[in-house]
Each structure stands twice: as C-alpha cells, then as structure tokens.
C-alpha positions in Angstrom: 0.0 0.0 0.0 1.3 3.4 -1.0 0.2 5.1 2.2 1.8 2.5 4.4 5.0 2.8 2.4 4.9 6.6 2.6 4.3 6.4 6.4 7.4 4.2 6.8 9.6 6.6 4.8 8.2 9.5 6.8 8.9 7.8 10.1 12.4 7.0 9.1 13.0 10.7 8.4 11.5 11.6 11.7 13.7 9.2 13.6 16.8 10.1 11.7 16.2 13.8 12.7 15.4 12.8 16.3 12.0 14.5 16.0 9.9 11.6 17.4 10.4 12.7 21.0 10.9 16.4 20.5 8.4 18.7 22.1 6.9 19.4 18.7 3.1 19.8 18.8 1.2 19.0 15.7 -2.1 20.9 15.6 -4.6 19.7 13.0 -8.0 21.2 12.3 -10.5 21.6 9.6 -10.5 24.8 7.6 -13.6 26.8 6.8 -14.3 27.1 3.0 -13.1 30.7 3.0 -9.9 29.7 4.8 -9.3 26.8 2.4 -10.2 28.3 -1.0 -11.2 31.9 -0.4 -13.7 33.3 -2.9 -13.1 31.5 -6.2 -14.9 32.5 -9.4 -16.9 29.3 -9.5 -19.3 28.1 -6.8 -19.3 24.3 -7.6 -16.0 23.3 -5.9 -16.5 20.5 -3.4 -15.1 22.6 -0.7 -17.9 25.1 -1.1 -20.6 22.5 -1.2 -19.6 20.9 2.1 -18.8 17.6 0.3 -15.1 17.8 1.1 -13.1 19.4 3.8 -9.5 20.6 3.9 -7.7 19.8 7.2 -4.5 21.5 8.0 -1.5 20.3 10.1 0.9 22.8 11.6 4.3 22.1 12.9 5.6 25.4 14.2 5.1 27.5 11.1 5.2 24.7 8.6 1.8 23.7 7.1 0.6 20.5 5.4 -2.9 19.7 4.2 -5.2 16.9 3.2 -8.6 16.7 1.7 -11.2 14.4 3.4 -14.9 13.9 3.8 -14.3 13.1 7.5 -12.5 16.0 9.1 -11.3 15.9 12.7 -9.2 17.9 15.2 -6.0 16.7 16.7 -3.2 18.0 18.9 -0.3 15.8 19.7 3.2 14.7 18.9 4.5 12.9 15.8 5.0 9.7 17.7 1.3 9.6 18.5 0.3 10.2 14.9 2.6 7.4 13.8 0.5 4.9 15.9 -2.8 5.8 14.2 -4.4 3.0 12.2 -4.7 4.0 8.6 -7.7 1.7 8.0 -10.1 4.7 8.8 -10.3 7.7 6.5 -10.3 10.1 9.4 -6.9 8.7 10.5 -5.6 8.7 7.0 -6.3 12.4 6.6 -4.5 13.2 9.9 -1.5 11.1 8.9 -1.2 12.6 5.4 -1.6 16.2 6.6 1.0 15.6 9.3 3.4 14.0 6.8 3.1 16.9 4.5 3.7 19.3 7.3 6.7 17.4 8.4 8.3 17.4 5.0 7.6 21.2 4.8 9.2 21.6 8.2 12.3 19.6 7.1 12.6 21.8 4.0 11.9 19.0 1.6 8.7 20.5 0.2 7.1 23.7 -0.8 3.6 24.1 -2.3 1.7 22.4 0.5 -1.0 25.1 0.9 -4.1 25.1 -1.3 -4.6 28.2 -3.5 -7.4 30.7 -3.0 -9.6 33.1 -4.8 -8.5 33.3 -8.5 -5.9 30.6 -7.9 -7.9 27.6 -9.2 -8.5 29.4 -12.5 -4.9 30.4 -12.9 -3.8 26.9 -12.0 -6.2 25.5 -14.7 -4.6 27.8 -17.3 -1.1 26.7 -16.4 -2.2 23.1 -16.3 -3.6 23.4 -19.8 -0.3 24.9 -21.0 1.5 22.0 -19.5 -0.8 19.5 -21.2 -0.5 21.3 -24.6 3.3 21.3 -24.3 3.6 17.7 -23.4 0.6 15.8 -24.9 -0.9 15.8 -28.4 -4.1 14.1 -29.4 -4.2 12.0 -26.3 -7.2 10.8 -24.2 -7.2 11.9 -20.6 -8.9 10.3 -17.7 -9.6 12.9 -15.0 -10.2 11.1 -11.7 -11.9 13.5 -9.3 -14.1 16.4 -10.5 -12.3 19.7 -10.2 -14.5 22.2 -12.1 -11.7 24.6 -13.3 -9.6 21.8 -14.7 -12.6 20.1 -16.4 -13.8 23.3 -17.9 -10.4 24.3 -19.3 -9.1 20.9 -20.4 -12.3 19.8 -22.1 -12.1 22.6 -24.6 -8.8 21.2 -26.0 -8.6 17.5 -25.1 -10.7 14.4 -25.2 -11.4 13.8 -21.6 -13.6 11.6 -19.4 -14.2 12.5 -15.8 -15.1 10.3 -12.9 -16.2 11.2 -9.4 -17.4 9.7 -6.1 -20.1 12.3 -5.3 -23.5 10.9 -6.1 -24.8 14.4 -6.8 -22.3 14.8 -9.6 -22.5 11.3 -11.2 -24.4 11.1 -14.5 -24.8 14.8 -14.7 -23.2 17.2 -17.2 -20.8 19.7 -15.6 -19.1 22.3 -17.7 -20.2 20.4 -20.8 -18.8 17.1 -19.7 -20.6 14.0 -18.4 -19.4 13.1 -14.9 -19.2 9.4 -14.7 -19.1 7.0 -11.7 -15.9 6.1 -10.0 -17.1 2.5 -10.5 -16.1 3.0 -14.2 -12.5 4.0 -13.3 -10.9 0.8 -14.6 -12.7 0.9 -17.9 -12.1 4.6 -18.5 -8.4 4.5 -17.5 -7.9 1.5 -19.8 -9.1 3.6 -22.7 -7.0 6.6 -21.8 -3.4 7.6 -22.4 -3.0 9.9 -19.4 -4.5 9.7 -15.9 -4.9 13.0 -14.2 -5.7 12.1 -10.6 -6.7 14.0 -7.5 -4.3 13.5 -4.6 -7.3 13.0 -2.4 -7.2 9.3 -3.5 -4.4 8.9 -1.0 -6.9 9.7 1.8 -10.1 8.1 0.4 -8.4 4.8 0.1 -8.7 4.3 -3.7 -5.1 5.1 -4.7 -3.6 1.6 -4.8 -6.4 0.3 -7.0 -6.2 3.3 -9.3 -2.4 3.0 -9.7 -2.9 -0.6 -10.5 -5.4 0.3 -13.2 -2.9 2.9 -14.6 -0.1 0.5 -15.3 1.7 1.6 -18.5 -0.1 5.0 -18.4 1.2 8.5 -17.7 0.0 9.3 -14.2 -0.1 12.9 -13.0 -1.5 14.0 -9.6 -3.0 17.3 -8.7 -3.5 19.0 -5.4 -1.7 19.5 -2.0 -2.8 16.2 -0.4 -0.3 14.2 -2.3 2.7 16.5 -1.9 4.9 14.2 0.1 3.8 11.2 -1.8 4.9 12.7 -5.1 8.2 13.7 -3.5 9.0 10.3 -2.1 7.9 8.2 -5.1 8.7 10.4 -8.0 5.1 11.0 -9.2 4.4 14.1 -11.2 2.3 16.6 -9.4 0.7 19.8 -10.8 -0.2 22.4 -8.3 0.9 25.6 -9.8 -0.8 28.1 -7.5 -0.2 26.4 -4.2 2.2 28.0 -1.7 
C-alpha cells in the first residue's frame, strides 16, 4: 500500500532527525471554506458544497494539508500520529496532513498550501499549457471532479471524468458528463494519461487506481499528495499552491 510505504519513509526521516520525542506539537484542524479556497470565481468546488473538507496540520510555522470527507481535530506529537491506524479515512487524513507538514518543516517540500480566490482558475490555465506542451491528441482520464480543470481541459482535449459524489455522477458539468468512480478501470484502460486528485491517498482508492494505470502516464494534482509525489517520484501539478 502506498500510504503504508509513505508512512514508513516519513517515520524513518522523523527518527533520523530525532524528532519523534521532540516537544513538537502537531495541531490539526478543519478549515472553513473561506480559509481553504477563499472566494473563487466558481461556486461548484466540493469545498464550497460541504462535500469535502481541507484539514491543516501545523508544525511550528510549517503547514501540510489533506482533503477528506471526515474532518477531525487533533493536537499531539509525531509519535502519537505514527501509531494511528490507517484503516479509517479520518486517521488517513490526519496522517497525510502531518506527513506533508513534516516534509515542509524539514525543508523537503514547498507548495503544500491550497490556492485561494483566483488561484484555481490560474492553475487550470497553467495546467492546460503543460498538457498542450507535453501531450498531443491523447485521451485523458480525470479522476476527481475539479471544475476549473474540467472546464479548461475539455475545450482542448478528449477527456472523461469520474467522481465519487452521487450528486455529480451522471450529470453534465461544464459540458462534460461526470461518470461514476465504478467505471475507473474501464475509463483508465481507454485513456493515455491519468490526471488524478491527490485525495485518492486519503479516500483509500489510490492503490487500486495506480494498478489500473499500469503503463499509463500518471499525473497527480493538489496539495494532499505533496509528500507522496516527492518520495515516489510521481508528477504533481499544483501551480498556484504556496
């Protein structure tokens, strides 16, 4: 499992730096929509609909984040977080946010804080430029509905989009039919590139999706997967994060 492997790599870094018993408090809390994404141009982001929440871990002044549908609060030390069982999404979110904050604290990562206001639209434009520069006439599977990406990419590429939110499935959003996550295997098989939300690391679907994506170009987006991309060499696009 990728999360288990990431957790092991994280903990080795913590031990190597003698941080496990340091008096370093990790404060984790859910952000309000305005704190998380500000006032974007669109009103259909999951954060604004109350379907997803962004939790934030803070180690001194270093911040790491994770998207989840089950937010929770936590104050404790790294050693306590390392003992959390990752079988529950609530714990996975805490672990991932703490790992991202740790890597930021150690100076291994930047771009761990979600963009706000006009940021998602600017990110979508930069993402389109990246795809245009690197891919021609390819089919893209977008795993996780992000409205700015879907609206921008669909004008220039052949894309199919899947999501886990029942309110999105089988509906047209920004001119594109949002399909069920249950079709991920079929849709990925027919694609050339898989553009995947980092939230899959928290919702528990990432291992299955990576298995489906064998032989495909995989690109993650978002702040949730910052440390994962760093440790395992995955490409991550998150142009407006800080």
